[in-house]
MMTF fields as JSON, N, C-alpha, C and O atoms, coordinates in Angstrom:
{
  "mmtfVersion": "1.0.0",
  "mmtfProducer": "UNKNOWN",
  "numBonds": 451,
  "numAtoms": 452,
  "numGroups": 113,
  "numChains": 1,
  "numModels": 1,
  "chainsPerModel": [1],
  "groupsPerChain": [113],
  "chainIdList": ["A"],
  "bondAtomList": [4, 2, 8, 6, 12, 10, 16, 14, 20, 18, 24, 22, 28, 26, 32, 30, 36, 34, 40, 38, 44, 42, 48, 46, 52, 50, 56, 54, 60, 58, 64, 62, 68, 66, 72, 70, 76, 74, 80, 78, 84, 82, 88, 86, 92, 90, 96, 94, 100, 98, 104, 102, 108, 106, 112, 110, 116, 114, 120, 118, 124, 122, 128, 126, 132, 130, 136, 134, 140, 138, 144, 142, 148, 146, 152, 150, 156, 154, 160, 158, 164, 162, 168, 166, 172, 170, 176, 174, 180, 178, 184, 182, 188, 186, 192, 190, 196, 194, 200, 198, 204, 202, 208, 206, 212, 210, 216, 214, 220, 218, 224, 222, 228, 226, 232, 230, 236, 234, 240, 238, 244, 242, 248, 246, 252, 250, 256, 254, 260, 258, 264, 262, 268, 266, 272, 270, 276, 274, 280, 278, 284, 282, 288, 286, 292, 290, 296, 294, 300, 298, 304, 302, 308, 306, 312, 310, 316, 314, 320, 318, 324, 322, 328, 326, 332, 330, 336, 334, 340, 338, 344, 342, 348, 346, 352, 350, 356, 354, 360, 358, 364, 362, 368, 366, 372, 370, 376, 374, 380, 378, 384, 382, 388, 386, 392, 390, 396, 394, 400, 398, 404, 402, 408, 406, 412, 410, 416, 414, 420, 418, 424, 422, 428, 426, 432, 430, 436, 434, 440, 438, 444, 442, 448, 446],
  "bondOrderList": [1, 1, 1, 1, 1, 1, 1, 1, 1, 1, 1, 1, 1, 1, 1, 1, 1, 1, 1, 1, 1, 1, 1, 1, 1, 1, 1, 1, 1, 1, 1, 1, 1, 1, 1, 1, 1, 1, 1, 1, 1, 1, 1, 1, 1, 1, 1, 1, 1, 1, 1, 1, 1, 1, 1, 1, 1, 1, 1, 1, 1, 1, 1, 1, 1, 1, 1, 1, 1, 1, 1, 1, 1, 1, 1, 1, 1, 1, 1, 1, 1, 1, 1, 1, 1, 1, 1, 1, 1, 1, 1, 1, 1, 1, 1, 1, 1, 1, 1, 1, 1, 1, 1, 1, 1, 1, 1, 1, 1, 1, 1, 1],
  "groupList": [{"groupName": "MET", "atomNameList": ["N", "CA", "C", "O"], "elementList": ["N", "C", "C", "O"], "formalChargeList": [0, 0, 0, 0], "bondAtomList": [1, 0, 2, 1, 3, 2], "bondOrderList": [1, 1, 2], "singleLetterCode": "M", "chemCompType": "L-PEPTIDE LINKING"}, {"groupName": "TYR", "atomNameList": ["N", "CA", "C", "O"], "elementList": ["N", "C", "C", "O"], "formalChargeList": [0, 0, 0, 0], "bondAtomList": [1, 0, 2, 1, 3, 2], "bondOrderList": [1, 1, 2], "singleLetterCode": "Y", "chemCompType": "L-PEPTIDE LINKING"}, {"groupName": "SER", "atomNameList": ["N", "CA", "C", "O"], "elementList": ["N", "C", "C", "O"], "formalChargeList": [0, 0, 0, 0], "bondAtomList": [1, 0, 2, 1, 3, 2], "bondOrderList": [1, 1, 2], "singleLetterCode": "S", "chemCompType": "L-PEPTIDE LINKING"}, {"groupName": "PHE", "atomNameList": ["N", "CA", "C", "O"], "elementList": ["N", "C", "C", "O"], "formalChargeList": [0, 0, 0, 0], "bondAtomList": [1, 0, 2, 1, 3, 2], "bondOrderList": [1, 1, 2], "singleLetterCode": "F", "chemCompType": "L-PEPTIDE LINKING"}, {"groupName": "LEU", "atomNameList": ["N", "CA", "C", "O"], "elementList": ["N", "C", "C", "O"], "formalChargeList": [0, 0, 0, 0], "bondAtomList": [1, 0, 2, 1, 3, 2], "bondOrderList": [1, 1, 2], "singleLetterCode": "L", "chemCompType": "L-PEPTIDE LINKING"}, {"groupName": "ASP", "atomNameList": ["N", "CA", "C", "O"], "elementList": ["N", "C", "C", "O"], "formalChargeList": [0, 0, 0, 0], "bondAtomList": [1, 0, 2, 1, 3, 2], "bondOrderList": [1, 1, 2], "singleLetterCode": "D", "chemCompType": "L-PEPTIDE LINKING"}, {"groupName": "ARG", "atomNameList": ["N", "CA", "C", "O"], "elementList": ["N", "C", "C", "O"], "formalChargeList": [0, 0, 0, 0], "bondAtomList": [1, 0, 2, 1, 3, 2], "bondOrderList": [1, 1, 2], "singleLetterCode": "R", "chemCompType": "L-PEPTIDE LINKING"}, {"groupName": "VAL", "atomNameList": ["N", "CA", "C", "O"], "elementList": ["N", "C", "C", "O"], "formalChargeList": [0, 0, 0, 0], "bondAtomList": [1, 0, 2, 1, 3, 2], "bondOrderList": [1, 1, 2], "singleLetterCode": "V", "chemCompType": "L-PEPTIDE LINKING"}, {"groupName": "ASN", "atomNameList": ["N", "CA", "C", "O"], "elementList": ["N", "C", "C", "O"], "formalChargeList": [0, 0, 0, 0], "bondAtomList": [1, 0, 2, 1, 3, 2], "bondOrderList": [1, 1, 2], "singleLetterCode": "N", "chemCompType": "L-PEPTIDE LINKING"}, {"groupName": "GLY", "atomNameList": ["N", "CA", "C", "O"], "elementList": ["N", "C", "C", "O"], "formalChargeList": [0, 0, 0, 0], "bondAtomList": [1, 0, 2, 1, 3, 2], "bondOrderList": [1, 1, 2], "singleLetterCode": "G", "chemCompType": "PEPTIDE LINKING"}, {"groupName": "PRO", "atomNameList": ["N", "CA", "C", "O"], "elementList": ["N", "C", "C", "O"], "formalChargeList": [0, 0, 0, 0], "bondAtomList": [1, 0, 2, 1, 3, 2], "bondOrderList": [1, 1, 2], "singleLetterCode": "P", "chemCompType": "L-PEPTIDE LINKING"}, {"groupName": "THR", "atomNameList": ["N", "CA", "C", "O"], "elementList": ["N", "C", "C", "O"], "formalChargeList": [0, 0, 0, 0], "bondAtomList": [1, 0, 2, 1, 3, 2], "bondOrderList": [1, 1, 2], "singleLetterCode": "T", "chemCompType": "L-PEPTIDE LINKING"}, {"groupName": "GLN", "atomNameList": ["N", "CA", "C", "O"], "elementList": ["N", "C", "C", "O"], "formalChargeList": [0, 0, 0, 0], "bondAtomList": [1, 0, 2, 1, 3, 2], "bondOrderList": [1, 1, 2], "singleLetterCode": "Q", "chemCompType": "L-PEPTIDE LINKING"}, {"groupName": "HIS", "atomNameList": ["N", "CA", "C", "O"], "elementList": ["N", "C", "C", "O"], "formalChargeList": [0, 0, 0, 0], "bondAtomList": [1, 0, 2, 1, 3, 2], "bondOrderList": [1, 1, 2], "singleLetterCode": "H", "chemCompType": "L-PEPTIDE LINKING"}, {"groupName": "ILE", "atomNameList": ["N", "CA", "C", "O"], "elementList": ["N", "C", "C", "O"], "formalChargeList": [0, 0, 0, 0], "bondAtomList": [1, 0, 2, 1, 3, 2], "bondOrderList": [1, 1, 2], "singleLetterCode": "I", "chemCompType": "L-PEPTIDE LINKING"}, {"groupName": "LYS", "atomNameList": ["N", "CA", "C", "O"], "elementList": ["N", "C", "C", "O"], "formalChargeList": [0, 0, 0, 0], "bondAtomList": [1, 0, 2, 1, 3, 2], "bondOrderList": [1, 1, 2], "singleLetterCode": "K", "chemCompType": "L-PEPTIDE LINKING"}, {"groupName": "GLU", "atomNameList": ["N", "CA", "C", "O"], "elementList": ["N", "C", "C", "O"], "formalChargeList": [0, 0, 0, 0], "bondAtomList": [1, 0, 2, 1, 3, 2], "bondOrderList": [1, 1, 2], "singleLetterCode": "E", "chemCompType": "L-PEPTIDE LINKING"}, {"groupName": "CYS", "atomNameList": ["N", "CA", "C", "O"], "elementList": ["N", "C", "C", "O"], "formalChargeList": [0, 0, 0, 0], "bondAtomList": [1, 0, 2, 1, 3, 2], "bondOrderList": [1, 1, 2], "singleLetterCode": "C", "chemCompType": "L-PEPTIDE LINKING"}, {"groupName": "ALA", "atomNameList": ["N", "CA", "C", "O"], "elementList": ["N", "C", "C", "O"], "formalChargeList": [0, 0, 0, 0], "bondAtomList": [1, 0, 2, 1, 3, 2], "bondOrderList": [1, 1, 2], "singleLetterCode": "A", "chemCompType": "L-PEPTIDE LINKING"}],
  "groupTypeList": [0, 1, 2, 3, 4, 5, 6, 4, 7, 8, 4, 9, 3, 10, 6, 11, 6, 5, 3, 12, 9, 7, 8, 11, 2, 2, 3, 5, 9, 13, 9, 8, 3, 8, 14, 9, 14, 15, 5, 12, 9, 7, 3, 10, 16, 14, 6, 3, 5, 7, 7, 9, 15, 10, 6, 9, 0, 5, 7, 17, 14, 16, 11, 11, 18, 16, 11, 5, 15, 16, 18, 12, 6, 4, 4, 18, 4, 4, 9, 0, 10, 3, 6, 16, 9, 9, 9, 2, 2, 18, 11, 18, 4, 10, 15, 15, 15, 4, 15, 2, 13, 13, 3, 5, 10, 15, 18, 15, 9, 15, 7, 6, 15],
  "groupIdList": [1, 2, 3, 4, 5, 6, 7, 8, 9, 10, 11, 12, 13, 14, 15, 16, 17, 18, 19, 20, 21, 22, 23, 24, 25, 26, 27, 28, 29, 30, 31, 32, 33, 34, 35, 36, 37, 38, 39, 40, 41, 42, 43, 44, 45, 46, 47, 48, 49, 50, 51, 52, 53, 54, 55, 56, 57, 58, 59, 60, 61, 62, 63, 64, 65, 66, 67, 68, 69, 70, 71, 72, 73, 74, 75, 76, 77, 78, 79, 80, 81, 82, 83, 84, 85, 86, 87, 88, 89, 90, 91, 92, 93, 94, 95, 96, 97, 98, 99, 100, 101, 102, 103, 104, 105, 106, 107, 108, 109, 110, 111, 112, 113],
  "secStructList": [7, 2, 2, 2, 2, 2, 2, 0, 0, 0, 0, 0, 6, 6, 6, 1, 6, 6, 7, 7, 7, 5, 7, 4, 4, 4, 5, 7, 1, 1, 1, 7, 3, 3, 3, 3, 3, 1, 7, 4, 4, 4, 1, 6, 6, 7, 7, 2, 2, 2, 2, 7, 1, 7, 7, 7, 3, 3, 3, 3, 3, 7, 7, 1, 7, 1, 1, 2, 2, 2, 2, 2, 2, 2, 2, 2, 2, 6, 6, 7, 7, 5, 7, 6, 6, 7, 7, 7, 4, 4, 4, 1, 7, 7, 7, 7, 7, 7, 7, 4, 4, 4, 1, 7, 4, 4, 4, 6, 6, 7, 7, 7, 7],
  "xCoordList": [1.394, 1.375, -0.021, -0.169, -1.037, -2.397, -2.778, -3.502, -2.298, -2.576, -1.962, -2.61, -0.721, -0.081, -0.809, -1.048, -1.163, -1.872, -3.213, -3.609, -3.908, -5.172, -4.964, -5.745, -3.935, -3.652, -3.226, -3.579, -2.475, -2.046, -3.255, -3.375, -4.138, -5.296, -6.342, -6.898, -6.611, -7.711, -7.311, -8.166, -6.035, -5.59, -4.548, -4.641, -3.567, -2.465, -2.868, -2.609, -3.491, -3.878, -4.901, -4.736, -5.953, -6.91, -6.302, -6.794, -5.248, -4.615, -3.547, -2.949, -3.295, -2.308, -2.933, -4.023, -2.233, -2.742, -2.862, -1.952, -3.968, -4.241, -4.148, -3.761, -4.491, -4.421, -5.552, -6.717, -5.206, -6.202, -6.19, -6.773, -5.541, -5.457, -4.034, -3.248, -3.711, -2.37, -2.31, -3.315, -1.142, -0.922, -0.771, -0.02, -1.471, -1.404, -0.101, 0.199, 0.673, 1.95, 3.047, 4.199, 2.71, 3.692, 3.898, 4.625, 3.27, 3.506, 4.799, 5.173, 5.48, 6.801, 6.791, 7.854, 5.624, 5.553, 5.48, 5.267, 5.656, 5.622, 4.58, 4.615, 3.646, 2.593, 2.933, 2.213, 4.005, 4.39, 4.12, 4.205, 3.795, 3.397, 4.315, 4.581, 4.798, 5.696, 5.115, 4.614, 5.187, 4.689, 5.585, 6.079, 5.784, 6.558, 5.635, 4.701, 5.894, 5.125, 6.083, 7.127, 5.732, 6.64, 6.732, 7.77, 5.666, 5.674, 5.071, 3.887, 5.894, 5.39, 4.513, 3.948, 4.391, 3.545, 2.063, 1.254, 1.678, 0.264, -0.249, -1.458, 0.666, 0.264, 0.157, 1.089, -0.966, -1.186, -0.198, 0.005, 0.42, 1.346, 2.728, 3.554, 2.984, 4.251, 4.108, 3.27, 4.927, 4.886, 5.936, 7.121, 5.491, 6.379, 7.465, 8.593, 7.156, 8.149, 9.3, 10.405, 9.071, 10.123, 10.931, 12.155, 10.242, 10.906, 11.736, 12.853, 11.212, 11.967, 11.665, 11.255, 11.856, 11.576, 10.799, 10.867, 10.064, 9.3, 10.222, 11.225, 9.877, 10.633, 9.662, 8.503, 10.133, 9.314, 9.614, 10.453, 8.908, 9.162, 8.708, 7.833, 9.308, 8.913, 8.189, 8.619, 7.091, 6.312, 6.317, 5.924, 6.762, 6.783, 5.829, 6.003, 4.828, 3.851, 4.096, 3.86, 4.57, 4.862, 3.677, 3.245, 3.154, 1.996, 2.376, 3.453, 1.473, 1.672, 1.056, 1.063, 0.526, -0.091, 0.966, 2.113, 0.577, 1.494, 1.615, 2.662, 0.549, 0.547, 0.153, -0.374, 0.423, 0.047, -1.463, -1.978, -2.171, -3.632, -4.226, -5.145, -3.699, -4.16, -3.837, -4.66, -2.646, -2.237, -3.093, -3.458, -3.411, -4.253, -5.639, -6.207, -6.175, -7.492, -7.444, -8.358, -6.383, -6.214, -6.149, -6.833, -5.323, -5.17, -6.455, -6.793, -7.164, -8.432, -9.441, -10.201, -9.445, -10.341, -9.95, -10.796, -8.665, -8.198, -8.415, -8.127, -8.925, -9.266, -8.296, -8.446, -7.311, -6.341, -7.051, -7.7, -6.936, -7.635, -6.822, -5.939, -7.121, -6.409, -7.023, -8.198, -6.204, -6.676, -7.77, -7.793, -8.678, -9.731, -9.1, -8.174, -9.569, -9.047, -7.856, -7.578, -7.144, -6.017, -4.826, -3.899, -4.823, -3.703, -2.539, -2.672, -1.403, -0.227, -0.238, -0.926, 0.524, 0.594, 1.441, 1.455, 2.15, 2.995, 2.168, 2.659, 0.92, 0.071, -0.652, -1.211, -0.652, -1.328, -0.514, 0.715, -1.215, -0.535, 0.092, -0.513, 1.304, 1.929, 1.192, 0.619, 1.216, 0.57, 1.389, 2.619, 0.693, 1.376, 1.852, 1.123, 3.065, 3.595, 3.093, 3.268, 2.471, 1.915, 3.01, 3.887, 2.956, 3.909, 3.455, 2.311, 4.356, 4.045, 2.921, 2.189, 2.76, 1.702, 0.304, -0.684, 0.218, -1.073, -1.572, -2.774, -0.645, -1.008, -0.996, -1.276, -0.679, -0.58, -1.976, -2.631, -2.454, -3.809, -3.939, -5.046, -2.84, -2.883, -3.105, -3.628, -2.713, -2.821, -4.21, -4.444, -5.124, -6.447, -7.199, -7.363, -7.634, -8.391, -7.545, -8.078, -6.241, -5.382, -5.025, -4.857, -4.913, -4.534, -3.074, -2.662, -2.289, -0.858, -0.699, -1.424, 0.255, 0.539, 1.715, 2.096],
  "yCoordList": [0.27, -0.542, -0.557, -0.395, -0.747, -0.758, 0.624, 0.727, 1.66, 3.017, 3.259, 3.837, 2.82, 2.98, 2.172, 2.676, 0.934, 0.099, 0.729, 0.703, 1.294, 1.972, 3.177, 3.385, 3.963, 5.131, 4.717, 5.379, 3.632, 3.131, 2.691, 3.053, 1.921, 1.367, 2.446, 2.47, 3.326, 4.278, 5.645, 6.378, 6.009, 7.299, 7.15, 7.807, 6.297, 6.178, 5.575, 6.167, 4.42, 3.757, 4.566, 4.705, 5.105, 5.879, 7.123, 7.576, 7.676, 8.866, 8.515, 9.414, 7.236, 6.8, 6.832, 6.302, 7.457, 7.583, 6.212, 5.39, 5.969, 4.733, 3.481, 2.418, 3.591, 2.439, 1.476, 1.872, 0.194, -0.819, -1.977, -3.027, -1.796, -2.86, -3.388, -3.232, -4.008, -4.562, -5.958, -6.665, -6.335, -7.599, -8.732, -8.603, -9.825, -10.955, -11.735, -12.579, -11.477, -12.187, -11.566, -11.995, -10.565, -9.909, -10.627, -10.134, -11.776, -12.587, -13.367, -13.698, -13.659, -14.289, -15.81, -16.431, -16.413, -17.857, -18.274, -19.449, -17.316, -17.607, -16.76, -16.647, -16.162, -15.374, -13.917, -13.218, -13.439, -12.04, -11.333, -11.944, -10.04, -9.283, -8.081, -7.365, -7.857, -6.735, -5.91, -6.451, -4.598, -3.702, -2.472, -1.991, -1.979, -0.758, 0.375, 0.188, 1.546, 2.741, 3.71, 4.044, 4.163, 5.019, 6.433, 7.08, 6.923, 8.3, 8.336, 8.052, 8.689, 8.747, 9.974, 10.136, 10.837, 12.016, 11.701, 12.613, 10.436, 10.07, 10.195, 10.208, 10.285, 10.481, 11.978, 12.722, 12.433, 13.874, 14.555, 15.764, 13.83, 14.483, 14.728, 15.415, 14.173, 14.414, 15.712, 15.816, 16.695, 17.98, 17.977, 17.769, 18.208, 18.159, 19.222, 18.977, 20.394, 21.463, 21.11, 21.624, 20.259, 19.824, 18.667, 18.628, 17.734, 16.557, 16.948, 16.457, 17.818, 18.288, 17.546, 18.16, 16.259, 15.473, 14.223, 13.795, 13.639, 12.428, 11.282, 11.012, 10.628, 9.474, 8.333, 8.552, 7.147, 5.97, 5.321, 5.786, 4.241, 3.473, 2.035, 1.758, 1.145, -0.257, -0.54, -0.111, -1.263, -1.64, -3.157, -3.84, -3.679, -5.125, -5.417, -4.919, -6.225, -6.6, -8.052, -8.962, -8.25, -9.592, -10.068, -9.386, -11.241, -11.776, -13.073, -13.628, -13.534, -14.814, -15.957, -17.102, -15.655, -16.682, -17.661, -17.283, -18.901, -19.949, -19.978, -20.341, -19.598, -19.661, -18.304, -17.438, -18.148, -16.914, -16.758, -15.643, -17.857, -17.81, -17.29, -16.472, -17.768, -17.292, -15.812, -15.049, -15.41, -14.012, -13.109, -12.004, -13.582, -12.789, -12.599, -11.51, -13.64, -13.551, -12.575, -11.77, -12.643, -11.733, -10.283, -9.417, -10.024, -8.656, -8.166, -6.986, -9.056, -8.668, -8.26, -7.309, -8.979, -8.631, -7.301, -6.606, -6.949, -5.661, -4.533, -3.373, -4.871, -3.851, -3.699, -2.768, -4.567, -4.466, -4.675, -5.701, -3.716, -3.83, -4.63, -4.082, -5.917, -6.756, -6.568, -6.225, -6.799, -6.685, -7.689, -8.78, -7.308, -8.217, -9.386, -9.192, -10.552, -11.738, -12.332, -13.52, -11.54, -12.038, -12.473, -13.076, -12.183, -12.592, -11.64, -10.524, -12.093, -11.238, -10.304, -10.552, -9.23, -8.263, -8.784, -8.179, -9.893, -10.442, -10.972, -11.026, -11.366, -11.877, -10.758, -10.989, -9.546, -8.434, -7.949, -8.019, -7.463, -6.931, -5.59, -4.787, -5.332, -4.04, -2.922, -3.139, -1.718, -0.58, -0.142, -0.173, 0.264, 0.761, 2.175, 2.984, 2.469, 3.806, 4.643, 4.27, 5.773, 6.615, 7.452, 7.974, 7.572, 8.386, 9.834, 10.132, 10.726, 12.153, 12.522, 13.477, 11.785, 12.13, 11.878, 12.384, 11.099, 10.895, 12.169, 12.343, 13.057, 14.275, 15.502, 16.607, 15.329, 16.439, 16.815, 16.011, 18.042, 18.418, 18.55, 18.423, 18.804, 18.935, 17.586, 17.525, 16.516, 15.178, 14.577, 13.428, 15.332, 14.811, 14.446, 15.28, 13.238, 12.771, 12.305, 11.706, 12.565, 12.127, 10.662, 10.183, 9.97, 8.566, 8.469, 9.032, 7.764, 7.584, 6.479, 5.486, 6.641, 5.623, 4.784, 3.878],
  "zCoordList": [20.477, 19.287, 18.68, 17.469, 19.498, 18.989, 18.444, 17.453, 19.084, 18.634, 17.251, 16.378, 17.052, 15.75, 14.688, 13.59, 14.989, 14.031, 13.652, 12.486, 14.638, 14.381, 13.463, 12.534, 13.707, 12.874, 11.476, 10.5, 11.367, 10.063, 9.237, 8.067, 9.839, 9.123, 8.819, 7.721, 9.769, 9.615, 9.079, 8.583, 9.164, 8.64, 7.537, 6.5, 7.754, 6.804, 5.479, 4.431, 5.496, 4.245, 3.44, 2.228, 4.072, 3.271, 2.618, 1.584, 3.202, 2.626, 1.6, 1.009, 1.376, 0.395, -0.992, -1.209, -1.921, -3.287, -3.945, -3.845, -4.608, -5.346, -4.474, -4.961, -3.215, -2.314, -2.622, -2.674, -2.829, -3.158, -2.176, -2.444, -1.058, -0.06, 0.026, -0.908, 1.141, 1.316, 0.718, 0.654, 0.291, -0.395, 0.618, 1.585, 0.402, 1.333, 1.188, 2.033, 0.15, -0.004, 0.851, 0.778, 1.658, 2.519, 3.852, 4.715, 4.022, 5.222, 5.039, 3.914, 6.135, 6.048, 6.229, 6.227, 6.384, 6.565, 8.025, 8.324, 8.941, 10.379, 11.107, 12.332, 10.347, 10.971, 11.181, 11.894, 10.585, 10.711, 9.386, 8.321, 9.459, 8.278, 8.115, 9.081, 6.905, 6.603, 5.47, 4.484, 5.62, 4.58, 4.516, 5.536, 3.313, 3.113, 2.727, 1.947, 3.27, 2.946, 2.271, 2.831, 1.07, 0.3, 0.845, 0.705, 1.464, 1.961, 3.358, 3.542, 4.337, 5.708, 5.933, 7.015, 4.93, 5.026, 5.067, 5.237, 4.916, 5.01, 6.443, 6.677, 7.388, 8.779, 9.041, 8.737, 9.602, 9.765, 10.705, 10.591, 11.621, 12.549, 11.942, 12.543, 10.759, 10.061, 9.276, 8.38, 9.616, 8.918, 7.816, 8.076, 6.585, 5.427, 5.513, 5.084, 6.054, 6.129, 7.069, 6.899, 8.04, 8.956, 8.345, 8.469, 7.692, 7.124, 5.908, 5.743, 5.058, 3.901, 2.615, 1.631, 2.606, 1.406, 1.811, 2.964, 0.869, 1.197, 1.606, 0.946, 2.678, 3.166, 3.412, 3.765, 3.226, 3.447, 4.781, 5.553, 5.029, 6.249, 6.035, 5.214, 6.776, 6.782, 8.086, 9.157, 7.982, 9.162, 9.245, 8.299, 10.373, 10.612, 11.763, 12.875, 11.478, 12.507, 12.876, 12.081, 14.087, 14.576, 15.403, 16.333, 15.061, 15.767, 16.478, 16.263, 17.319, 17.996, 17.201, 17.653, 16.025, 15.186, 14.693, 14.455, 14.545, 14.087, 12.564, 12.029, 11.872, 10.411, 9.833, 10.531, 8.548, 7.859, 7.792, 7.884, 7.634, 7.553, 8.864, 8.852, 9.988, 11.293, 11.468, 11.974, 11.054, 11.186, 10.303, 10.705, 9.099, 8.208, 8.81, 8.734, 9.399, 10.052, 11.223, 11.398, 12.024, 13.156, 12.688, 13.233, 11.678, 11.19, 10.511, 10.607, 9.833, 9.222, 10.3, 10.116, 11.418, 12.525, 13.166, 13.728, 13.081, 13.601, 12.594, 12.889, 11.398, 10.416, 9.261, 8.469, 9.131, 8.038, 6.702, 6.503, 5.789, 4.499, 3.478, 2.819, 3.35, 2.381, 1.003, 0.869, -0.021, -1.401, -1.68, -1.111, -2.563, -2.999, -3.734, -4.521, -3.499, -4.163, -3.449, -3.608, -2.666, -1.895, -2.71, -2.169, -4.013, -4.85, -4.731, -4.227, -5.199, -5.166, -6.353, -7.343, -6.254, -7.34, -8.486, -9.558, -8.288, -9.335, -10.494, -11.622, -10.242, -11.31, -12.043, -13.114, -11.486, -12.132, -13.328, -13.331, -14.33, -15.495, -15.159, -14.448, -15.664, -15.386, -16.121, -17.188, -15.533, -16.168, -17.369, -17.344, -18.418, -19.598, -19.325, -18.751, -19.733, -19.582, -20.751, -21.911, -20.443, -21.492, -22.13, -21.442, -23.422, -24.177, -24.157, -23.816, -24.524, -24.486, -25.445, -25.183, -26.564, -27.505, -26.928, -27.459, -25.843, -25.202, -24.537, -24.337, -24.197, -23.486, -24.385, -23.921, -25.656, -26.595, -27.073, -27.736, -26.744, -27.159, -28.671, -29.195, -29.396, -30.85, -31.523, -32.636, -30.862, -31.434, -31.231, -31.606, -30.65, -30.332, -31.623, -32.513, -31.704, -32.841, -34.017, -34.951, -33.996, -35.084, -34.905, -33.783, -36.005, -35.968, -36.359, -37.373, -35.567, -35.859, -36.863, -36.821, -37.782, -38.802, -38.416, -39.157]
}
């Protein structure tokens, strides 16, 4: 278990595209932490040619902590990279979806009416 957690924190998360830390709202209220990983290919021992297509996984970390605050402190001491500010992603503004004209080299410098 400690070996997997070490590999997740030190190899899996850094290899995840656009990783900005795990969300602190993923605690369940009883000191347990749940996180979903969209692509298990972030682990070097997973060979893409054998798996075939990207697959995700859910990771549930059950602790002996009584509260979420205690569990967060424990996981932080074990190296879990929590997001700055500790806020949930629900308060963050959604990303704007870019239209095709944003990528059109002919439209460069033109102003749309």
